[in-house]
Structures are given as structure tokens and as C-alpha cells.
C-alpha positions in Angstrom: 133.9 26.5 -22.3 132.9 27.7 -25.8 129.4 27.2 -26.7 130.0 26.5 -30.5 132.1 23.4 -30.1 130.5 20.2 -29.6 130.8 18.6 -26.3 132.5 15.1 -25.9 132.5 12.6 -23.1 135.5 10.9 -21.4 135.5 8.1 -18.9 138.4 7.8 -16.8 139.1 5.2 -14.2 142.3 5.2 -12.0 143.8 3.4 -9.2 146.8 3.9 -6.8 147.9 4.1 -3.2 145.7 6.4 -1.2 147.0 9.5 0.2 145.8 12.5 1.1 145.3 15.1 -1.8 144.8 12.8 -4.3 141.3 13.9 -5.3 142.4 17.5 -5.0 145.6 16.8 -7.4 143.0 14.8 -10.1 140.4 17.2 -10.1 142.5 20.5 -10.4 144.4 18.9 -13.2 140.8 18.2 -14.8 139.7 21.7 -14.3 142.7 23.3 -15.6 142.2 21.4 -19.0 138.6 23.1 -19.1 136.8 20.1 -18.2 133.9 19.3 -16.3 133.3 16.3 -14.0 129.7 15.0 -15.0 129.6 12.0 -12.9 131.9 10.3 -10.4 132.5 7.4 -8.1 135.5 7.7 -5.8 136.7 4.8 -2.9 139.4 3.8 -0.9 139.5 -0.1 -1.2 142.0 -1.5 1.2 144.8 0.5 0.8 144.1 1.4 -2.6 142.3 4.6 -3.9 139.8 4.1 -6.9 137.9 6.7 -9.4 135.7 6.6 -11.9 134.6 10.0 -13.8 132.6 11.0 -16.6 134.3 14.0 -18.0 132.4 16.6 -20.6 134.1 19.1 -22.7 134.9 20.3 -26.1 136.4 17.8 -28.4 139.5 19.3 -28.6 140.3 20.1 -24.7 139.3 16.1 -24.5 141.8 15.6 -26.9 144.5 17.6 -25.2 143.8 15.8 -22.1 144.1 12.4 -23.4 147.5 13.5 -24.7 148.8 14.6 -21.1 147.5 11.2 -19.3 150.9 9.7 -19.4 152.5 12.7 -17.4 149.2 12.6 -15.0 149.8 9.0 -14.6 153.7 9.8 -13.6 153.0 12.6 -11.5 150.2 11.2 -9.4 151.7 7.5 -9.5 148.3 6.2 -10.9 147.2 3.4 -13.4 144.8 5.6 -15.5 142.4 4.2 -18.2 140.3 6.6 -20.8 137.9 5.8 -23.1 135.5 8.2 -25.0 132.0 7.5 -24.6 129.0 8.6 -26.3 125.8 10.3 -24.4 123.6 7.8 -23.2 120.1 7.9 -24.5 117.4 7.8 -21.8 115.3 4.6 -22.2 111.7 5.9 -21.3 110.9 2.0 -21.2 112.8 1.4 -18.1 111.7 1.7 -14.6 114.2 2.5 -12.2 114.4 0.2 -9.4 116.6 -0.1 -6.1 117.6 -3.4 -4.5 118.9 -3.4 -0.8 120.1 -6.9 0.2 121.7 -8.2 3.6 123.1 -11.5 4.5 125.6 -13.3 6.3 128.7 -12.9 4.1 129.2 -15.8 2.0 131.2 -16.0 -1.5 129.1 -15.5 -4.7 126.1 -13.3 -3.4 126.9 -10.6 -6.2 127.2 -13.3 -8.8 123.9 -15.0 -7.8 122.2 -11.6 -7.8 123.9 -10.5 -11.0 122.7 -13.6 -12.7 119.1 -13.2 -11.3 119.0 -9.7 -12.9 120.7 -10.8 -16.3 118.3 -13.9 -16.7 115.8 -11.4 -16.9 117.2 -8.9 -19.2 117.4 -6.3 -16.5 120.4 -3.9 -16.4 122.4 -3.1 -13.4 123.2 0.5 -13.4 125.2 0.8 -10.3 126.0 -1.6 -7.6 128.1 -1.3 -4.4 128.8 -3.6 -1.4 130.4 -3.4 1.9 131.3 -6.0 4.7 130.9 -5.4 8.2 130.7 -7.2 11.6 127.0 -7.4 12.7 126.5 -5.3 16.2 127.0 -7.4 19.4 127.8 -10.6 18.0 130.6 -9.7 15.4 129.1 -12.1 12.6 130.5 -11.4 9.1 127.6 -9.5 7.4 127.4 -8.2 3.6 125.5 -5.5 2.1 124.7 -5.0 -1.5 122.7 -1.7 -2.9 121.6 -1.8 -6.7 120.3 0.3 -9.1 118.5 -1.5 -11.9 116.3 -0.6 -15.0 113.6 -2.7 -15.0 111.9 -3.2 -18.5 108.5 -1.8 -18.6 107.0 -5.0 -20.1 107.9 -6.9 -17.1 105.0 -7.3 -14.6 106.5 -6.1 -11.2 104.4 -8.2 -9.1 105.6 -11.0 -10.8 109.3 -9.7 -10.7 108.8 -9.0 -7.0 107.7 -12.5 -6.3 110.2 -14.3 -8.2 113.1 -12.1 -6.5 111.4 -12.7 -3.0 111.5 -16.6 -3.5 115.1 -16.2 -4.8 116.1 -14.4 -1.6 114.3 -16.8 0.6 116.3 -20.0 -1.1 119.5 -17.7 -0.7 118.9 -16.9 2.9 119.1 -13.0 1.6 117.1 -10.1 3.4 116.1 -8.0 0.6 114.0 -5.0 -0.5 112.8 -4.4 -4.1 111.6 -0.8 -4.6 111.0 1.7 -6.8 113.9 4.6 -7.1 112.7 7.5 -5.4 115.0 9.8 -7.4 
């Protein structure tokens, strides 16, 4: 990539039926357009493959790539959405925390967790969930992992107490701790 051309960013989301080789084909296409994958998440959900990527490169290469998205959708049989984005400024006033929750699988757990943090103006940076059967008993379980940005003016001891009380009322086993990045 030429250094004199300012880099742009493009967020790409794609979904389609899972099959071997799909990651290879998507990443090759990006590589062939002289773009770089800066950040990505890929997963198989049910029988569907889903990917989210932040792609970086010169604005003109991003524009060329955008014009070929319909061709990429057709050749890979994927639904693709792409959107340009600005570089996100780092907020030094946010403290990175990790939240791990395990509970019996019940509807609404993610919503209640999201509401707890939203009410306190705490941004959820990443969220992942999984369902599984408990060892020995087979009981349906649910696990949530969150990365949140806690504003520096929030008293962590009060937040932790409020969160643990919230988890007790919802019968959630949880941990709230600083991220170890």
C-alpha cells in the first residue's frame, strides 16, 4: 500500500450458508484488493457462517472494493453489508472491564445485562454468548462474556456492589474484573 494515500476503513458484515473454504475465499478477495483486515470476528451460528471485519486501506482501494461487493455476494452466495467508518478515538476516561456470567438458560439474560450497563452509561464493547449442557446433569446453561468501558468517574466498588446485587436477584453467577490486556 502506498504510504502517501490516507487510509480509510470499511466495516464488512457477511452471512451465508456455512461451508469449507469460505474464510479463504473472503480473505483472498480482500488481499487481492490490497486491503488489510484490522479486526474481525467469525462464527458459525446454526448452519450459517457470519463474519464481521474492519478492513483498512487507501481510500481509492476501498472504493474499488466497494464497487465489487455485488460480484462478491454472488460468487460466494453471501449477504454482504459494507459501511465506511472513521477511526475510533481512544477514550482515556474509560476503564476496560470484563464481565463473565453463567446461569441456567432463561430468556432475557442478555437484555437484562445490557439494560444494567446502559442505565449506568457503560458501553458494551464486545459481547459473546453460548449455550451448553451442564456436565453430569445435562441442565441447559447459558454463558455471557462482555467487555465494557466503565467511565472513570464511576466508583468501581459501588458498581461492583450494584452488579453483584443485580446478579443475585437474577440468580446469575458472575464476575466483574479489570480487563487484563
